[in-house]
Phi, psi and omega in degrees: 000138182238312185232143173221142181291144177072320182204155178273079184260128177296151180307318181303319179296319178298312181296319178295332181275002176100006177283144176255140185265134173238107188279143174224173181291316184257339179207152171253138179250139182239138183228133178243103182297331184296330183250358179292132177255009176056044177293333175088005179302323182292310183295318178288327183287324177199088181293344175289327180272316185246107179227109189302321184279357184261153174238120354288152184281344176242124174233099186302324184285356177278001179219160176284148185305313181298318179294317177300316180302315181301313181294314182297322179289347179272356180293118185288342185254346186082014179290340177247131177225167176212157172230120176279142181273151176295137174248141183280000000 
């Protein structure tokens, strides 16, 4: 694990805090329903990655990493986090 938005938090801490992991090739996205205020920045920011009616509703690989980072960093509550994977 190399990067996480806002803080360098280990995956275990995110999972222990109630975040659910959505795995991708270049990044994993974590979502915590308990703190989400449904502002909609994610869905409006990239509906290919974030689609509420779909299961799973987050598919990290449906967007480019930089675009995903921009959208994830716009989450006002911190309900969305990410960890970028090391690339060789």
